[in-house]
C-alpha positions in Angstrom: 37.6 -59.3 44.7 39.4 -59.0 41.3 37.7 -60.7 38.3 39.6 -63.8 37.3 40.3 -64.3 33.6 42.6 -66.0 31.1 43.3 -66.1 27.4 41.0 -68.4 25.4 40.4 -68.9 21.7 36.9 -68.1 20.4 36.3 -71.9 20.0 37.3 -72.5 23.6 35.0 -69.7 24.8 32.1 -71.3 23.0 33.0 -74.7 24.4 33.0 -73.1 27.9 29.7 -71.4 27.4 28.1 -74.7 26.3 29.6 -76.5 29.3 28.6 -73.9 31.9 25.0 -73.7 30.5 24.6 -77.5 30.4 26.0 -77.8 33.9 23.7 -75.1 35.4 20.5 -76.0 33.5 19.7 -79.7 33.3 17.2 -79.1 30.4 19.9 -77.9 28.0 20.8 -80.5 25.3 23.2 -80.4 22.4 22.2 -81.8 19.0 24.0 -81.9 15.7 26.0 -83.8 13.1 29.4 -84.5 14.6 28.8 -82.8 18.1 30.4 -85.9 19.7 33.3 -86.1 17.2 36.7 -86.2 18.9 37.7 -82.9 17.3 34.4 -81.4 18.4 33.5 -79.1 15.5 36.6 -76.9 15.6 36.9 -77.6 19.3 33.6 -76.0 20.2 31.9 -79.2 21.5 35.1 -81.1 22.5 34.8 -83.2 25.6 31.1 -82.3 26.3 29.7 -85.7 25.6 32.3 -87.3 27.9 31.0 -85.2 30.8 27.2 -85.1 30.0 26.9 -88.5 28.4 24.7 -89.6 25.5 21.3 -88.6 27.1 22.2 -84.9 26.7 24.5 -84.9 23.7 23.0 -86.3 20.5 24.8 -86.9 17.3 22.4 -86.7 14.4 22.4 -88.0 10.8 22.2 -85.6 7.8 18.5 -84.9 8.2 18.5 -81.2 9.2 14.8 -80.7 8.7 13.9 -83.6 11.0 16.5 -82.5 13.6 15.1 -79.0 13.7 11.5 -80.2 14.0 12.5 -82.5 16.9 14.3 -79.6 18.6 11.3 -77.3 18.2 8.9 -79.9 19.6 11.1 -80.6 22.6 11.5 -76.9 23.3 7.7 -76.6 23.5 7.7 -79.0 26.4 10.5 -77.6 28.5 13.8 -78.6 26.8 16.4 -75.9 25.7 18.1 -77.5 22.6 21.2 -76.2 21.1 21.6 -77.2 17.4 25.0 -77.1 15.9 25.4 -76.9 12.1 28.9 -77.3 10.7 28.0 -74.8 8.0 25.3 -72.2 7.6 24.3 -73.8 4.3 23.2 -77.0 6.1 20.5 -75.0 7.9 18.9 -74.1 4.6 17.5 -77.7 4.5 15.4 -76.8 7.6 14.4 -73.3 6.6 10.7 -74.0 6.8 11.0 -75.3 10.3 12.9 -72.2 11.4 10.9 -69.5 9.5 7.4 -70.9 9.9 7.5 -72.9 13.1 10.3 -71.7 15.5 9.7 -68.0 14.6 5.9 -68.1 14.8 4.9 -70.2 17.8 5.1 -67.4 20.4 2.9 -65.1 18.3 0.4 -67.8 17.2 -0.1 -69.0 20.7 -0.7 -65.5 22.1 2.5 -65.6 24.1 1.6 -68.8 25.9 4.2 -71.0 24.1 7.8 -70.1 23.3 10.6 -71.8 21.5 13.9 -71.5 23.6 16.0 -72.9 20.7 19.6 -71.8 19.9 21.0 -72.7 16.5 24.7 -72.4 16.0 25.8 -71.6 12.4 29.3 -71.4 11.0 29.9 -68.8 8.3 32.7 -67.3 6.2 35.4 -68.7 4.0 37.6 -71.5 5.3 40.4 -72.9 3.1 38.9 -72.5 -0.3 35.7 -74.4 0.2 33.9 -72.7 -2.7 30.5 -71.0 -3.1 28.4 -73.6 -1.3 30.4 -73.6 2.0 31.7 -70.1 2.4 28.6 -67.8 2.6 27.5 -65.3 5.2 23.7 -65.5 5.2 22.8 -63.6 8.4 20.5 -61.3 6.5 18.2 -64.1 5.5 17.4 -64.9 9.1 17.4 -61.3 10.4 14.6 -60.6 7.9 12.1 -62.9 9.7 10.2 -61.5 12.7 10.5 -63.8 15.7 14.1 -64.7 15.2 17.0 -63.2 17.0 20.4 -63.1 15.2 23.7 -62.8 16.9 27.2 -62.6 15.4 30.1 -62.2 17.9 33.6 -61.0 16.9 35.6 -61.7 20.1 36.0 -64.7 22.5 34.6 -62.7 25.4 31.5 -61.7 23.5 31.1 -65.3 22.1 30.9 -66.7 25.6 28.6 -64.0 27.1 26.3 -63.9 24.1 25.9 -67.6 23.7 25.0 -68.0 27.4 22.4 -65.3 26.9 21.1 -67.0 23.8 20.7 -70.4 25.5 18.8 -68.7 28.4 16.5 -66.7 26.1 13.0 -67.9 25.8 12.8 -67.4 22.0 14.8 -68.7 19.1 18.3 -67.3 18.5 20.5 -67.9 15.4 24.2 -67.7 16.6 26.6 -67.0 13.7 30.3 -68.0 14.2 32.9 -67.0 11.7 35.3 -69.8 10.9 38.4 -67.5 10.7 37.7 -66.3 14.3 37.9 -69.7 16.0 41.6 -69.4 16.5 41.4 -65.7 17.8 42.7 -65.5 21.3 41.8 -62.9 24.0 41.0 -62.5 27.6 37.8 -64.2 28.8 36.4 -64.1 32.4 36.2 -67.5 34.1 32.7 -67.1 35.7 29.4 -67.4 34.0 28.3 -64.1 32.6 25.8 -62.8 30.0 25.8 -60.0 27.5 22.3 -58.7 26.6 21.1 -59.5 23.1 20.4 -56.3 21.1 23.1 -54.2 22.6 26.0 -53.0 20.5 29.5 -52.3 21.7 31.7 -49.3 20.9 35.1 -50.9 20.5 36.9 -47.6 19.8 35.8 -44.0 20.4 36.5 -41.5 17.7 35.4 -38.2 16.2 35.9 -38.3 12.4 34.1 -41.4 11.1 31.6 -44.0 12.4 32.5 -47.5 11.2 30.0 -50.3 11.8 31.7 -53.7 11.3 30.2 -57.2 11.5 31.8 -60.4 12.7 35.2 -61.0 11.1 35.2 -57.5 9.7 35.6 -56.0 13.2 39.2 -57.2 13.4 40.0 -55.7 9.9 38.5 -52.4 10.9 40.5 -52.3 14.1 43.7 -53.0 12.0 42.7 -50.2 9.6 42.2 -47.7 12.5 45.9 -48.1 13.4 47.0 -47.5 9.8 45.0 -44.3 9.7 46.5 -42.8 12.8 49.3 -41.0 10.8 46.6 -39.5 8.6 44.9 -38.1 11.7 41.7 -40.0 10.8 40.0 -40.9 14.1 37.5 -43.9 13.7 34.7 -44.7 16.0 34.2 -48.4 15.7 30.9 -50.1 16.5 30.3 -53.9 16.7 26.5 -54.5 16.6 27.0 -58.0 18.0 23.2 -58.5 17.6 21.9 -58.1 14.1 18.3 -58.6 15.1 17.3 -56.8 17.2 19.8 -54.1 16.1 21.0 -51.4 18.4 20.2 -48.5 16.1 20.3 -46.0 19.1 24.1 -46.5 19.5 24.7 -46.2 15.8 22.6 -43.1 15.3 24.2 -41.4 18.3 27.7 -42.0 16.9 26.7 -40.8 13.4 25.3 -37.6 14.9 28.7 -37.1 16.5 30.9 -37.9 13.5 28.6 -37.0 10.6 29.9 -39.9 8.5 29.2 -43.6 8.2 31.0 -46.6 6.8 29.6 -50.1 7.0 31.8 -53.2 6.5 30.0 -56.5 6.0 31.2 -59.8 4.6 28.1 -60.4 2.6 26.8 -59.5 -0.9 25.4 -55.9 -0.9 21.8 -56.6 -2.0 19.1 -56.8 0.8 21.9 -57.2 3.3 22.6 -56.2 6.9 24.7 -53.3 5.6 21.8 -52.1 3.4 19.5 -52.2 6.4 21.8 -50.2 8.5 22.3 -47.6 5.7 18.6 -47.3 5.2 17.8 -46.8 8.9 20.6 -44.2 9.3 19.4 -42.4 6.2 15.8 -42.3 7.6 16.7 -41.3 11.1 19.8 -39.2 10.9 19.9 -37.8 7.3 20.3 -34.2 8.4 23.4 -35.1 10.5 25.3 -36.7 7.6 28.1 -34.6 6.1 28.9 -37.2 3.4 27.1 -40.1 1.6 26.9 -43.3 3.5 29.5 -45.8 2.3 29.5 -49.6 2.3 32.2 -52.2 1.8 30.8 -55.6 1.0 31.6 -58.7 -1.1 30.6 -58.4 -4.7 27.1 -59.6 -5.6 28.3 -62.9 -6.9 29.0 -66.4 -5.5 32.2 -66.9 -3.4 35.0 -68.1 -5.8 36.8 -71.4 -5.2 40.2 -70.2 -6.2 42.2 -69.0 -3.1 43.6 -65.8 -4.8 40.1 -64.9 -6.2 38.6 -65.7 -2.8 41.1 -63.3 -1.1 40.2 -60.6 -3.6 36.4 -61.2 -3.0 36.5 -60.6 0.7 36.7 -57.0 2.0 40.3 -56.2 3.0 42.1 -53.8 5.4 43.3 -51.9 2.3 39.7 -51.4 1.1 38.7 -50.0 4.5 41.6 -47.6 4.7 40.9 -46.3 1.2 37.2 -45.8 1.9 37.9 -44.0 5.2 40.4 -41.7 3.5 37.9 -40.9 0.8 35.0 -40.2 3.3 37.3 -38.0 5.4 39.0 -36.1 2.6 
């Protein structure tokens, strides 16, 4: 029987993942500021309260620390909460609950108690929202043992990874880039899961391994087309999960191409790109034919001015230039 699919935006695929998970598992609840809003947080929670009613969809005041504590407590007694933050920065108000409570319960209880909590976080620039509402802070959470960090780049991955996150017995931080919400692609109709911690090779190539995260995946794919006349053949990897990270796939690719470029919409210090570079340098140094290269944002706050913000974010032009330099 052929697999039935249709084109959905990334926001629609997240909405569908939430709906299917809540329909299948009666203990899944949705919590967050504005989750019952008519616009449904960029459409991701639209219509869910109308179907599941107020006993499973909870609007919450601006008390993020309290909300996270309630969600952790309920997860310890059989509930699977999904917290939705309209910006990643809002989650910083509950950082103690996430780092010291959610991440530690499984270890401190000797594996007897787990926290099946999913926290949705919106990242990236929007429409010139400035330094307090445009950050990509995935590395903060990936640093903490006990937390899983996921960052999809396509509608299909968003659906499959979010369903996996909700079903997982340990806390998952699910990062959604604002600019990707309107991206449209083919998504299967049925319920399906993509395993956490498994990278995807989006394009096979022989000249240069490029690891791209979230929104940067689309820009790298665009750059790969521009580089075809130069006969530079990119192998493009989307990690999808940032913790755990599928280093096996990345190392295997680097051993084939001998070169590595990492593209990450975060400042460079103590970042995901720095972590990938360090691991490849440790595990595959003898296979490298050129220094590892990274394209990141500058180590400065995101500017408010739209022209400066556009210059701050890594571009297709930056990627093309770096690839040519590595392959020259």
